[in-house]
C-alpha positions as CSV (number, residue, x, y, z in Angstrom):
1,X,78.2,22.3,117.5
2,X,81.5,20.5,118.3
3,X,80.8,16.8,117.5
4,X,83.4,14.0,117.7
5,X,82.4,10.6,116.7
6,X,83.3,7.4,119.1
7,X,82.3,3.7,118.8
8,X,81.8,1.1,121.8
9,X,81.8,-2.9,120.2
10,X,80.1,-5.9,122.1
11,X,81.8,-9.5,120.9
12,X,82.4,-12.7,122.2
13,X,86.3,-13.5,122.8
14,X,87.8,-16.7,122.3
15,X,89.2,-18.0,125.7
16,X,93.1,-17.9,125.6
17,X,93.8,-16.8,121.9
18,X,94.8,-14.1,121.7
19,X,95.6,-14.0,117.8
20,X,91.8,-14.4,116.8
21,X,90.9,-12.0,119.2
22,X,93.2,-9.3,117.9
23,X,91.7,-10.4,114.8
24,X,88.2,-9.6,115.6
25,X,89.5,-6.0,117.0
26,X,91.1,-5.5,113.9
27,X,87.9,-6.0,111.6
28,X,85.6,-4.6,113.8
29,X,88.1,-1.6,114.5
30,X,88.2,-0.9,110.8
31,X,84.1,-1.2,110.3
32,X,83.8,1.7,113.3
33,X,86.2,3.7,111.3
34,X,84.8,3.3,108.1
35,X,81.6,4.5,109.7
36,X,83.4,7.7,110.8
37,X,84.5,6.7,114.6
38,X,87.7,8.4,115.8
39,X,87.8,6.4,119.4
40,X,86.8,2.9,119.7
41,X,86.1,0.9,122.6
42,X,86.8,-2.6,123.1
43,X,85.4,-4.8,126.3
44,X,87.2,-5.8,129.2
45,X,89.8,-8.7,128.8
46,X,88.6,-8.8,125.3
47,X,91.9,-9.8,123.8
48,X,92.0,-13.0,126.5
49,X,88.5,-13.9,127.3
50,X,87.4,-13.3,130.9
51,X,85.5,-15.6,133.3
52,X,87.4,-18.9,132.7
53,X,90.3,-17.3,133.8
54,X,89.4,-17.6,137.6
55,X,90.0,-21.9,136.9
56,X,93.7,-21.1,135.6
57,X,96.6,-21.9,137.7
58,X,99.0,-18.9,138.3
59,X,101.4,-20.2,136.4
60,X,99.0,-20.1,133.5
61,X,97.9,-16.8,133.9
62,X,101.5,-15.8,134.0
63,X,102.2,-17.7,130.6
64,X,99.2,-15.8,129.2
65,X,99.9,-12.5,130.1
66,X,101.6,-9.7,128.1
67,X,103.6,-6.8,129.1
68,X,102.1,-3.4,128.2
69,X,105.2,-2.7,126.1
70,X,105.0,-6.1,124.1
71,X,103.8,-6.9,120.8
72,X,100.0,-8.0,121.6
73,X,99.6,-4.0,122.6
74,X,101.9,-3.0,119.9
75,X,99.9,-4.6,117.3
76,X,96.9,-2.7,118.7
77,X,98.9,0.6,118.7
78,X,99.9,0.1,115.1
79,X,96.6,-0.2,114.0
80,X,95.1,2.9,115.7
81,X,98.2,4.7,114.1
82,X,97.3,3.1,110.7
83,X,93.7,4.1,111.0
84,X,94.1,7.4,112.8
85,X,92.0,6.6,115.7
86,X,92.4,5.5,119.0
87,X,91.9,1.6,120.1
88,X,90.9,0.7,123.8
89,X,91.3,-2.7,124.0
90,X,91.4,-5.0,127.2
91,X,93.9,-7.3,128.2
92,X,96.0,-9.4,130.8
93,X,98.9,-7.5,132.1
94,X,102.4,-9.0,133.5
95,X,104.4,-6.3,135.0
96,X,107.7,-7.1,136.9
97,X,105.9,-10.3,137.9
98,X,102.4,-8.9,139.0
99,X,99.2,-9.5,136.8
100,X,96.7,-6.9,136.2
101,X,93.6,-7.0,134.2
102,X,94.5,-3.8,132.3
103,X,93.1,-1.7,129.9
104,X,95.1,-0.5,127.0
105,X,94.0,2.9,124.9
106,X,96.4,3.5,122.3
107,X,96.3,6.4,120.0
108,X,97.2,7.7,117.0
109,X,99.8,9.7,118.1
110,X,101.9,6.6,119.4
111,X,101.1,6.9,123.4
112,X,99.1,4.0,125.0
113,X,97.6,5.0,128.3
114,X,97.1,1.8,130.8
115,X,94.5,1.2,133.5
116,X,94.7,-1.4,136.0
117,X,91.3,-2.1,137.2
118,X,91.0,-0.7,141.1
119,X,88.9,-3.8,142.1
120,X,90.3,-6.9,140.5
121,X,88.3,-10.1,141.8
122,X,88.9,-12.3,139.3
123,X,91.7,-14.5,140.3
124,X,93.7,-14.3,143.9
125,X,96.8,-14.2,141.2
126,X,95.5,-10.8,139.6
127,X,96.5,-7.9,141.8
128,X,94.1,-4.8,141.8
129,X,95.8,-1.4,140.5
130,X,96.0,1.9,142.4
131,X,95.6,4.8,140.6
132,X,93.4,6.7,138.4
133,X,93.6,6.9,134.5
134,X,92.8,10.0,133.1
135,X,94.4,11.6,130.1
136,X,95.0,14.4,127.3
137,X,93.7,13.3,123.9
138,X,94.7,14.5,120.5
139,X,90.7,15.4,120.0
140,X,90.7,18.2,122.6
141,X,89.3,16.5,125.5
142,X,90.4,14.5,128.9
143,X,89.6,10.7,129.1
144,X,89.3,8.1,132.0
145,X,88.9,4.5,132.3
146,X,87.3,2.5,134.6
147,X,87.1,-0.9,134.2
148,X,83.5,-3.0,134.9
149,X,83.3,-2.8,138.9
150,X,85.2,0.1,139.1
151,X,82.2,1.9,137.6
152,X,79.7,0.6,140.5
153,X,81.6,2.5,143.0
154,X,80.5,5.7,142.9
155,X,83.7,7.5,144.1
156,X,85.6,6.0,141.2
157,X,83.5,7.6,138.4
158,X,83.3,11.0,140.8
159,X,87.1,11.5,141.3
160,X,87.5,10.7,137.3
161,X,85.6,13.6,136.7
162,X,87.6,15.9,138.8
163,X,90.8,14.5,137.3
164,X,89.1,16.5,134.4
165,X,87.7,13.6,132.1
166,X,84.6,14.8,130.1
167,X,84.7,11.0,128.3
168,X,84.5,7.7,130.3
169,X,85.5,4.8,129.0
170,X,83.7,1.9,130.8
171,X,84.5,-1.8,129.5
172,X,82.8,-4.6,131.0
173,X,82.1,-8.0,131.3
174,X,78.5,-8.3,133.0
175,X,74.8,-9.1,132.7
176,X,73.6,-12.3,133.8
177,X,76.0,-13.1,136.7
178,X,74.7,-14.3,140.4
179,X,74.2,-11.3,142.9
180,X,73.4,-12.2,146.3
181,X,71.0,-9.4,146.3
182,X,67.5,-10.3,146.4
183,X,66.7,-7.8,143.9
184,X,70.0,-8.1,141.9
185,X,71.0,-10.2,138.8
186,X,70.4,-13.8,138.4
187,X,72.0,-16.1,135.8
188,X,70.7,-16.2,132.1
189,X,70.2,-20.0,131.6
190,X,71.8,-21.6,128.9
191,X,69.2,-23.3,127.6
192,X,67.7,-20.2,126.3
193,X,71.1,-19.1,124.5
194,X,71.5,-22.6,123.2
195,X,67.7,-22.7,122.1
196,X,68.6,-20.2,119.1
197,X,65.5,-18.3,119.8
198,X,66.7,-14.6,118.8
199,X,63.1,-13.2,120.6
200,X,63.9,-15.1,123.5
201,X,67.6,-14.3,123.8
202,X,66.9,-10.4,123.0
203,X,64.4,-10.4,125.8
204,X,66.5,-12.1,128.4
205,X,69.5,-10.1,127.4
206,X,67.1,-6.6,128.0
207,X,65.5,-7.9,130.9
208,X,66.5,-7.3,134.3
209,X,69.6,-9.3,134.3
210,X,70.7,-7.4,131.4
211,X,69.8,-3.9,130.4
212,X,67.6,-3.6,132.8
213,X,69.9,-3.7,135.6
214,X,72.3,-1.3,133.5
215,X,69.4,1.0,133.8
216,X,69.7,1.4,137.9
217,X,72.8,3.0,137.8
218,X,74.8,3.3,134.3
219,X,73.1,6.6,133.5
220,X,73.3,8.2,137.0
221,X,77.2,7.6,136.7
222,X,77.2,10.0,133.5
223,X,74.5,12.4,134.5
224,X,76.0,12.9,138.3
225,X,79.3,13.6,136.7
226,X,78.3,15.6,133.8
227,X,80.2,13.3,131.5
228,X,79.9,10.9,128.2
229,X,79.9,7.5,129.0
230,X,81.3,4.8,126.4
231,X,80.1,1.4,127.9
232,X,81.3,-2.0,126.1
233,X,80.6,-5.3,126.7
234,X,81.0,-9.0,126.0
235,X,77.9,-10.8,124.7
236,X,77.3,-14.7,124.5
237,X,78.7,-17.7,126.9
238,X,81.3,-16.9,128.9
239,X,82.3,-19.8,130.8
240,X,79.2,-20.8,132.5
241,X,77.6,-17.5,132.5
242,X,76.1,-15.2,129.5
243,X,77.5,-11.6,129.0
244,X,74.6,-9.8,127.3
245,X,75.6,-7.1,125.7
246,X,73.7,-3.7,125.5
247,X,76.5,-2.0,124.5
248,X,75.4,1.7,124.6
249,X,77.1,5.7,124.5
250,X,75.4,7.6,127.4
251,X,75.5,11.8,127.4
252,X,76.2,13.8,130.3
253,X,72.6,14.2,130.9
254,X,72.5,10.0,131.4
255,X,70.4,10.0,128.3
256,X,71.4,6.9,125.8
257,X,72.7,8.5,122.7
258,X,72.7,5.4,121.0
259,X,72.9,1.7,121.8
260,X,72.0,-2.2,120.4
261,X,69.4,-4.8,121.6
262,X,71.2,-7.5,119.5
263,X,72.2,-10.5,121.6
264,X,75.3,-10.8,119.1
265,X,78.3,-8.9,118.0
266,X,77.7,-5.6,117.5
267,X,79.2,-2.0,116.8
268,X,77.5,1.0,118.0
269,X,78.6,4.5,116.2
270,X,77.3,7.9,117.6
271,X,78.2,11.6,117.6
272,X,79.5,13.0,120.8
273,X,78.0,16.7,121.1
274,X,81.1,17.9,123.6
275,X,79.5,21.5,123.6
276,X,76.8,19.6,126.3
277,X,79.4,19.2,129.0
278,X,79.4,22.6,130.3
279,X,76.1,23.2,130.5
280,X,75.8,19.5,132.4
281,X,73.4,19.2,135.6
282,X,76.3,17.1,136.5
283,X,79.4,19.8,136.1
284,X,77.5,22.4,138.1
285,X,76.9,19.7,141.0
286,X,80.7,19.2,140.9
287,X,81.3,22.8,141.1
288,X,78.8,23.0,144.3
289,X,80.9,20.9,146.2
290,X,81.8,21.1,149.8
291,X,84.7,19.0,150.1
292,X,85.0,20.0,153.7
293,X,82.1,18.0,154.9
294,X,83.9,14.8,153.0
295,X,86.1,13.8,155.4
296,X,84.3,10.3,156.5
297,X,85.0,9.0,152.7
298,X,88.7,9.0,153.4
299,X,88.4,7.1,156.5
300,X,88.5,3.3,157.2
301,X,85.2,2.0,159.1
302,X,86.7,-1.1,159.5
303,X,84.4,-3.7,158.0
304,X,86.0,-3.0,154.5
305,X,86.8,-5.8,152.2
306,X,89.1,-6.8,149.3
307,X,87.5,-7.0,145.9
308,X,87.1,-10.6,146.3
309,X,85.6,-10.7,149.4
310,X,83.2,-7.7,148.5
311,X,82.1,-9.3,145.4
312,X,81.5,-12.2,146.8
313,X,81.1,-12.4,150.6
314,X,77.5,-14.1,151.9
315,X,77.8,-12.0,154.7
316,X,75.6,-8.5,154.5
317,X,77.4,-5.5,155.1
318,X,76.4,-3.6,158.5
319,X,75.9,-0.3,157.6
320,X,75.5,2.5,160.4
321,X,72.1,2.9,162.2
322,X,69.9,6.0,163.5
323,X,72.0,5.5,166.7
324,X,75.0,5.5,165.2
325,X,76.7,8.6,165.8
326,X,80.0,9.8,164.3
327,X,83.2,10.5,165.9
328,X,84.3,13.8,166.7
329,X,87.2,13.1,164.4
330,X,84.0,12.4,161.5
331,X,82.4,15.3,162.2
332,X,82.3,18.5,159.3
333,X,84.3,21.4,160.7
334,X,81.1,23.3,161.4
335,X,79.2,20.5,163.4
336,X,82.2,20.7,165.8
337,X,81.5,24.4,167.0
């Protein structure tokens, strides 16, 4: 059995206070490594805070942003070297005048791999990334990164797996958000949090707007692609919403290896049995694909929206009906004969 110990963290960032958040990252990283973790995954934008950013002016965002090779990420890299562990942190990146919701995975070897969120919707001044992030680790497996909404689009996880990732870092700021779907998430009333009633808060965070929503799709991402999924999340107040935590580690069969139900700062540590990957059902499905049938996946339908519009638009997406037939160009080669 080939075991690799990893950790996922949930905590509440202090808005616009990278020094304070960096101190929290350091404290919790040391705790995770002391428990044997060799890779520690922190939440999306954990060094700056998240949902309040939409209220800032573009000028203020540029003031708060950091380059990937700047001192902020440099501090995390130095800590990774000191602890001899990989550390993943979310930050607002400034690159040649463009802002990105980014995630830096700092390895003890000195490498830093930066993923830019592919479907950014937080602010008009924050651009979406345009490439996948998959890399070799010092521990003998390939890892990938997808940030929050990147994971909701099934194509992104499938491509990450096809690029060789067997461990997916999935940093989030989610739960308790407003959804236009009648059966989606709904906001969790702030009064529940302010009440201090631990049982009521825990019930809300583990209910249909928190863990219950995650269970509709998160295990499928791991299972269908035969990879481990390391889910990290914020917890507690995030501007006018509540993040629900639910940090968890899932195996390539979509099974939860470890999780926390607590509505508070937490570190979840578990051993990944890497020998499960070659035998996983999802890996067999990857080998059973018929790419010649999938041309439609790379063709525009004409109703695509940018991430902000897709995330918030009240207009329902019109899907093809039973009378809509594919064009000749969309048909698989065998169907054209």
